[in-house]
C-alpha positions as CSV (number, residue, x, y, z in Angstrom):
1,X,-97.3,70.3,-163.8
2,X,-93.9,69.7,-163.1
3,X,-93.3,67.8,-159.9
4,X,-89.7,67.4,-158.3
5,X,-89.6,64.6,-154.9
6,X,-86.0,64.4,-153.3
7,X,-85.3,61.6,-151.1
8,X,-82.2,59.7,-149.9
9,X,-81.4,62.6,-147.2
10,X,-80.0,61.6,-143.9
11,X,-77.2,61.9,-140.8
12,X,-74.3,60.1,-141.7
13,X,-70.6,60.4,-140.4
14,X,-67.9,62.5,-141.8
15,X,-66.2,60.1,-144.3
16,X,-69.6,58.1,-144.9
17,X,-71.8,58.1,-148.0
18,X,-75.6,58.8,-149.3
19,X,-77.4,58.8,-152.0
20,X,-79.6,61.3,-153.4
21,X,-82.8,60.5,-155.5
22,X,-84.7,63.0,-157.5
23,X,-88.1,61.5,-159.0
24,X,-89.9,63.6,-161.6
25,X,-93.5,63.2,-162.8
26,X,-95.5,66.1,-165.1
27,X,-92.6,66.0,-167.7
28,X,-90.4,63.7,-169.6
29,X,-86.8,64.4,-168.2
30,X,-84.9,63.0,-171.4
31,X,-84.8,66.1,-173.1
32,X,-83.7,68.2,-170.4
33,X,-80.7,69.3,-168.2
34,X,-81.3,68.9,-164.6
35,X,-79.3,69.9,-161.4
36,X,-78.4,69.7,-158.0
37,X,-78.1,72.8,-155.4
38,X,-77.8,73.1,-151.9
39,X,-78.4,75.5,-149.0
40,X,-76.7,75.1,-145.6
41,X,-78.0,77.9,-142.8
42,X,-77.1,81.0,-142.8
43,X,-75.8,80.4,-147.0
44,X,-76.9,81.1,-150.3
45,X,-77.9,78.1,-152.6
46,X,-75.4,77.1,-154.7
47,X,-75.0,74.5,-157.5
48,X,-73.8,70.9,-156.7
49,X,-73.8,69.6,-160.0
50,X,-75.5,69.3,-163.2
51,X,-76.3,67.1,-166.1
52,X,-77.1,68.1,-169.8
53,X,-79.7,66.0,-171.5
54,X,-76.7,64.3,-173.6
55,X,-75.3,63.3,-170.0
56,X,-72.5,65.8,-169.7
57,X,-71.8,66.7,-166.2
58,X,-70.3,69.8,-164.0
59,X,-69.4,69.8,-160.4
60,X,-68.5,72.5,-158.0
61,X,-64.9,72.7,-157.0
62,X,-66.0,71.4,-153.7
63,X,-67.4,68.2,-154.7
64,X,-65.2,67.3,-157.2
65,X,-64.4,63.5,-157.2
66,X,-66.5,63.1,-154.5
67,X,-69.7,63.2,-155.6
68,X,-71.9,62.0,-158.9
69,X,-74.6,62.8,-160.6
70,X,-76.4,60.6,-163.1
71,X,-80.0,60.2,-164.4
72,X,-81.9,57.6,-165.4
73,X,-84.6,58.7,-168.0
74,X,-86.2,55.2,-168.0
75,X,-87.3,56.0,-164.7
76,X,-87.4,59.5,-164.8
77,X,-85.0,59.8,-162.1
78,X,-82.0,62.1,-161.1
79,X,-79.3,60.8,-158.7
80,X,-76.5,62.1,-156.8
81,X,-74.0,59.7,-155.5
82,X,-72.1,61.3,-152.2
83,X,-69.1,59.9,-150.9
84,X,-66.5,61.1,-148.6
85,X,-68.9,63.1,-147.0
86,X,-67.5,66.2,-145.1
87,X,-69.3,68.2,-142.1
88,X,-69.7,71.2,-144.4
89,X,-71.6,69.1,-146.9
90,X,-74.4,69.5,-144.5
91,X,-77.4,71.3,-146.4
92,X,-80.7,70.9,-147.6
93,X,-80.0,69.4,-151.2
94,X,-82.9,70.6,-154.0
95,X,-83.0,69.0,-157.2
96,X,-83.9,71.4,-160.0
97,X,-85.2,71.1,-163.8
98,X,-85.9,74.3,-165.7
99,X,-87.9,76.5,-163.4
100,X,-89.2,73.8,-161.2
101,X,-87.8,73.0,-157.6
102,X,-88.4,70.0,-155.5
103,X,-89.1,70.3,-151.4
104,X,-85.3,69.5,-150.6
105,X,-84.0,66.8,-148.7
106,X,-81.6,67.1,-145.4
107,X,-78.1,66.0,-145.4
108,X,-76.4,66.5,-142.0
109,X,-72.5,65.0,-141.8
110,X,-71.6,64.5,-138.2
111,X,-67.5,65.0,-137.6
């Protein structure tokens, strides 16, 4: 059974940085694409960034040049480095691998 656990969320001021982690168990991630999604209050869940098994990345326009997705296959973990955070980045961030989802980690950006 695949189990994904996000961590690293918290409260940060606008302009600050956070690094999210997604630790996977029950599966070896190196042959799978993975992604980060987020859901703000009252809004639909949206794709933030994704990374293929080969390391190719794709970002939502709203986070390009600010967020960086990466993976460490040796640690079976995916990351999201978030810089220059804005209040509109406030959301619960979820890790996704195929049909599995983590429980989410809350990111709150104050103005």
